[in-house]
C-alpha distance (Angstrom), angle and dihedral (degrees) to the residues before:
residue distance angle dihedral
M1 . . .
E2 3.81 . .
L3 3.84 89.1 .
L4 3.83 90.8 55.2
M5 3.82 91.5 50.1
T6 3.80 89.3 58.5
L7 3.90 94.9 51.0
P8 3.80 121.1 88.0
T9 3.78 114.1 -94.9
I10 3.77 114.8 -101.4
K11 3.81 104.8 -129.7
V12 3.82 116.2 -150.1
A13 3.74 139.1 -163.0
L14 3.80 115.8 -155.6
A15 3.81 120.5 -157.8
G16 3.81 117.9 -159.1
A17 3.79 121.4 41.2
G18 3.78 94.7 -156.3
A19 3.79 131.8 109.9
F20 3.83 96.7 -60.9
G21 3.80 93.0 40.5
L22 3.78 87.8 60.5
K23 3.82 90.8 48.8
H24 3.81 89.8 56.0
L25 3.82 91.7 46.8
D26 3.72 91.5 52.2
G27 3.83 91.5 46.6
I28 3.81 94.5 50.5
R29 3.80 91.0 53.3
H30 3.86 86.2 74.3
I31 3.84 95.5 48.4
A32 3.78 117.0 92.3
G33 3.73 119.3 -137.0
V34 3.79 97.4 23.2
Q35 3.79 128.0 105.4
V36 3.81 130.7 -177.5
V37 3.81 104.3 -138.4
S38 3.82 101.4 169.2
L39 3.77 135.9 34.4
V40 3.84 123.6 -163.2
D41 3.79 126.4 -162.0
P42 3.80 133.2 142.6
D43 3.77 88.5 -128.8
L44 3.77 102.0 74.0
A45 3.81 97.2 -172.6
K46 3.80 90.8 52.7
A47 3.80 92.5 46.7
Q48 3.78 92.1 50.1
K49 3.78 92.2 49.3
I50 3.84 93.8 49.8
A51 3.85 91.5 42.7
A52 3.76 89.4 56.4
Q53 3.81 91.4 50.3
Y54 3.85 91.4 51.6
A55 3.88 97.9 35.9
I56 3.82 93.4 -115.6
A57 3.74 110.4 164.9
H58 3.82 102.1 -159.1
V59 3.86 126.3 52.8
A60 3.81 126.4 -176.5
T61 3.76 140.3 169.3
D62 3.90 93.0 -151.5
L63 3.73 123.1 59.6
Q64 3.81 90.7 -143.6
D65 3.75 89.2 66.6
S66 3.77 91.8 60.1
L67 3.78 92.9 44.1
A68 3.78 89.6 54.7
L69 3.86 89.4 62.8
P70 3.83 106.0 101.3
E71 3.80 91.8 -152.1
V72 3.83 93.6 61.8
D73 3.81 109.6 101.6
A74 3.85 98.9 171.3
V75 3.79 143.4 16.8
I76 3.79 132.3 -146.3
L77 3.79 113.4 -158.2
C78 3.79 118.7 -151.9
S79 3.75 94.9 157.2
P80 3.83 127.5 126.4
T81 3.81 115.5 -57.7
Q82 3.79 92.2 -115.2
L83 3.87 89.9 63.3
H84 3.81 99.3 44.6
A85 3.78 101.0 96.1
A86 3.77 97.6 39.4
Q87 3.80 91.9 47.3
A88 3.80 93.2 45.8
S89 3.81 89.0 53.8
Q90 3.80 90.0 45.8
C91 3.86 88.8 55.5
L92 3.81 94.3 47.8
Q93 3.84 91.0 47.4
A94 3.87 88.8 52.9
G95 3.82 88.5 54.5
K96 3.82 95.0 -108.0
H97 3.79 128.0 134.2
V98 3.73 111.2 -121.2
Q99 3.80 142.5 -155.7
V100 3.78 113.0 -171.4
E101 3.82 120.3 -166.9
I102 3.77 117.4 -116.7
P103 3.02 125.8 -47.8
L104 3.81 105.2 50.7
A105 3.78 88.7 -159.5
D106 3.80 141.9 -16.9
R107 3.87 92.1 -130.7
L108 3.78 128.6 46.1
E109 3.74 93.9 -130.6
D110 3.74 91.4 59.2
A111 3.79 92.4 48.5
L112 3.81 89.1 51.5
A113 3.82 90.6 52.6
V114 3.79 92.0 53.6
V115 3.83 91.8 49.3
A116 3.81 91.1 48.4
L117 3.83 90.2 49.9
Q118 3.78 93.1 48.0
K119 3.82 90.2 51.8
S120 3.82 92.0 49.2
T121 3.86 93.6 49.0
G122 3.80 99.4 36.6
L123 3.69 90.3 -141.6
V124 3.83 123.5 140.6
A125 3.73 111.2 -93.0
M126 3.79 121.7 176.1
C127 3.80 138.4 172.0
G128 3.78 121.3 -142.4
H129 3.81 99.4 -116.2
T130 3.84 88.1 158.7
R131 3.83 96.5 -179.9
R132 3.84 89.3 72.5
F133 3.77 86.5 62.6
N134 3.82 106.0 39.7
P135 3.84 106.6 109.6
S136 3.81 90.2 -128.4
H137 3.82 90.8 60.8
Q138 3.78 93.4 38.8
W139 3.80 89.3 56.4
I140 3.81 88.5 58.6
Q141 3.76 93.4 44.4
Q142 3.83 91.2 52.9
R143 3.83 89.7 56.6
V144 3.79 92.0 46.5
K145 3.88 90.1 52.9
T146 3.82 92.4 49.8
G147 3.79 92.7 47.6
T148 3.90 94.1 -118.1
F149 3.87 93.3 115.6
T150 3.72 129.0 35.6
L151 3.81 117.0 -169.1
Q152 3.77 116.0 -125.8
Q153 3.76 101.6 164.4
M154 3.81 140.4 4.9
D155 3.80 117.4 -160.8
V156 3.76 110.2 -169.4
Q157 3.81 132.7 -175.8
T158 3.79 118.3 -167.9
Y159 3.83 107.9 -176.9
F160 3.83 134.5 171.7
L161 3.74 138.9 155.7
R162 3.78 102.0 -128.7
R163 3.76 111.7 142.4
S164 3.82 90.4 149.1
N165 3.80 135.0 34.2
M166 3.80 99.1 -78.7
N167 3.89 127.8 141.6
A168 3.81 129.7 -137.8
L169 3.76 89.1 -82.5
G170 3.76 94.2 54.1
Q171 3.78 92.4 -106.8
P172 3.83 126.0 136.1
R173 3.83 116.1 -91.3
S174 3.79 125.0 -146.1
W175 3.87 90.3 -149.4
T176 3.70 139.9 48.1
D177 3.87 121.9 -108.4
H178 3.82 121.5 -140.0
L179 3.77 133.2 -143.9
L180 3.81 96.2 -149.8
W181 3.78 104.3 37.0
H182 3.81 96.4 39.7
H183 3.76 116.4 19.1
A184 3.86 98.9 30.5
A185 3.82 87.6 49.2
H186 3.83 89.5 71.4
T187 3.74 94.3 55.7
V188 3.81 98.7 37.3
D189 3.82 89.7 55.3
L190 3.84 95.5 40.3
F191 3.77 92.9 49.0
A192 3.82 93.7 56.5
H193 3.78 90.3 42.7
Q194 3.78 95.2 51.4
A195 3.74 94.1 41.3
G196 3.75 89.1 50.1
S197 3.76 86.5 -139.1
P198 3.86 137.2 95.5
I199 3.76 121.7 -103.5
V200 3.79 111.3 -106.2
Q201 3.78 102.9 173.7
A202 3.84 129.5 34.9
H203 3.79 130.5 172.2
A204 3.79 132.6 174.8
V205 3.79 142.3 -177.6
Q206 3.79 127.1 -175.7
G207 3.82 138.7 -162.6
P208 3.87 129.4 -123.2
Q209 3.80 119.1 -51.3
H210 3.74 119.8 -109.0
P211 3.82 108.3 -104.9
E212 3.82 94.6 -129.3
L213 3.82 105.4 24.9
G214 3.82 92.3 47.7
I215 3.80 93.1 -143.1
A216 3.85 134.3 107.4
M217 3.77 108.7 -100.7
D218 3.85 94.1 -159.6
M219 3.77 131.7 42.6
A220 3.78 141.1 165.4
I221 3.80 125.4 -159.0
V222 3.85 131.1 -173.2
L223 3.80 122.0 -164.1
K224 3.78 137.1 -176.2
A225 3.78 126.3 -162.8
A226 3.79 125.4 -150.1
S227 3.86 87.3 -109.3
G228 3.81 88.7 64.5
A229 3.78 94.4 -107.9
I230 3.78 116.1 137.7
C231 3.78 134.7 -152.9
T232 3.75 130.9 -157.2
L233 3.85 116.8 -164.5
S234 3.79 125.9 -172.0
L235 3.84 116.9 -170.8
S236 3.78 129.0 -175.7
F237 3.79 140.0 170.9
N238 3.84 88.0 -173.5
N239 3.74 101.0 65.6
D240 3.77 114.8 123.9
G241 3.76 99.6 -166.3
P242 3.85 140.9 54.6
L243 3.77 106.2 -1.0
G244 3.77 129.4 -146.1
T245 3.79 134.4 49.4
F246 3.75 128.4 -56.2
F247 3.83 121.2 -162.9
R248 3.78 120.7 -161.7
Y249 3.81 115.2 -166.7
I250 3.74 116.4 -159.0
G251 3.78 112.9 -171.9
D252 3.73 143.7 155.1
T253 3.83 96.4 -89.8
G254 3.85 101.8 31.4
T255 3.79 153.2 -19.5
Y256 3.82 121.8 -107.9
V257 3.85 136.0 179.8
A258 3.79 120.1 -154.0
R259 3.71 128.4 -170.2
Y260 3.80 113.5 179.6
D261 3.84 106.5 -59.3
E262 3.90 96.1 -9.3
L263 3.78 128.8 87.5
V264 3.85 133.5 -171.2
N265 3.81 132.0 173.8
G266 3.78 126.2 -115.5
K267 3.83 89.3 -82.8
D268 3.81 92.0 56.0
E269 3.81 91.8 -107.4
A270 3.77 114.6 148.4
I271 3.82 119.7 -111.2
D272 3.77 117.4 -152.3
V273 3.81 108.9 -125.3
S274 3.79 96.3 162.6
G275 3.84 91.1 110.4
V276 3.76 96.6 50.6
D277 3.83 95.1 92.0
V278 3.79 141.5 -9.1
S279 3.84 93.4 -83.5
M280 3.80 139.8 24.5
N281 3.84 90.7 -137.5
G282 3.77 112.1 97.6
I283 3.81 94.4 -162.4
E284 3.82 90.1 51.6
L285 3.84 89.8 50.4
Q286 3.75 90.6 48.5
D287 3.83 90.9 52.4
R288 3.83 91.5 46.2
E289 3.80 88.8 56.1
F290 3.84 91.2 50.9
F291 3.78 93.8 51.9
A292 3.81 94.1 42.0
A293 3.84 88.5 53.7
I294 3.82 89.9 51.9
R295 3.85 91.7 49.9
E296 3.81 93.4 44.4
G297 3.79 96.6 43.7
R298 3.80 95.4 -123.6
Q299 3.79 138.7 114.5
P300 3.79 112.6 -97.5
Q301 3.71 135.5 -123.9
A302 3.85 103.1 -81.2
G303 3.81 91.5 23.8
V304 3.74 111.9 169.1
A305 3.80 95.0 -101.3
Q306 3.79 91.7 48.5
V307 3.76 94.0 55.1
L308 3.79 96.2 42.3
P309 3.83 93.3 99.0
C310 3.83 87.9 65.6
Y311 3.79 91.3 60.0
E312 3.77 92.4 47.3
V313 3.77 88.3 57.7
L314 3.78 92.1 46.6
Q315 3.78 90.2 51.1
A316 3.86 89.7 52.1
L317 3.83 90.9 49.0
Q318 3.75 91.5 49.7
A319 3.79 90.0 53.1
Q320 3.80 90.0 53.8
L321 3.86 91.2 48.8
Q322 3.74 91.6 51.9
């Protein structure tokens, strides 16, 4: 703690004052040596209100206005999916480290462009693949690394009731979410990460498209890793019931069910994961990794190059669905 107090403060701009932007602001409050100095959102009144709540001095409706601030070291992007790749590139071109919320892009070619730009600039560029950081999934990963658990199957359900453009707070969205390029990205990346093995087979089917939203509301994906492990993923925006994502890990030495930061065994008995990391908040842990990578001059866990194989799989799945 004393060392952190002697280091220069990392000054951050955050773009997107929606549900996930607030999660990041709440998480950063617990991280020493970091200060959010600028908030960007197209809704100026909303941005001003939230900036006042979090003592953020600068407010803008255009990301470029924040990037022009010389004191800004890094940017966290919580903007609509369709803007992620372009804004990540914009930040890197402005000489700022960047963390972009999942997904990195909604087209492989855009993801490749961000990775190429990161490599040419040498800046820290990370994508918010939060499941890697949730204590529940970290607990599994620790056992994979020590050889005490080998993944044989993941059974995943990603369910929401989202028949209109609403965010996690029940507020209207100006953009349309996507089962494949957003929600499936979490599981595709996590499966390869937890299996410790690249994905070698991927298949998908989808249901009818919504007449107004223009997206499939139901989807099923099957994956196989080089290790032989398999993954079945069911996704729906039509589910009128418990919302969120449930991960069932079936392995050689046990069965576990993870939901965000909580974990139970196959008999629904709780597993204490409070000692896995310094926090029980996956978003906070994700942000801690981003800022630690900046301070240490390295690429972070879930750096854009590291998660690129996920987007290669998503592109292949999209080609099947088309």
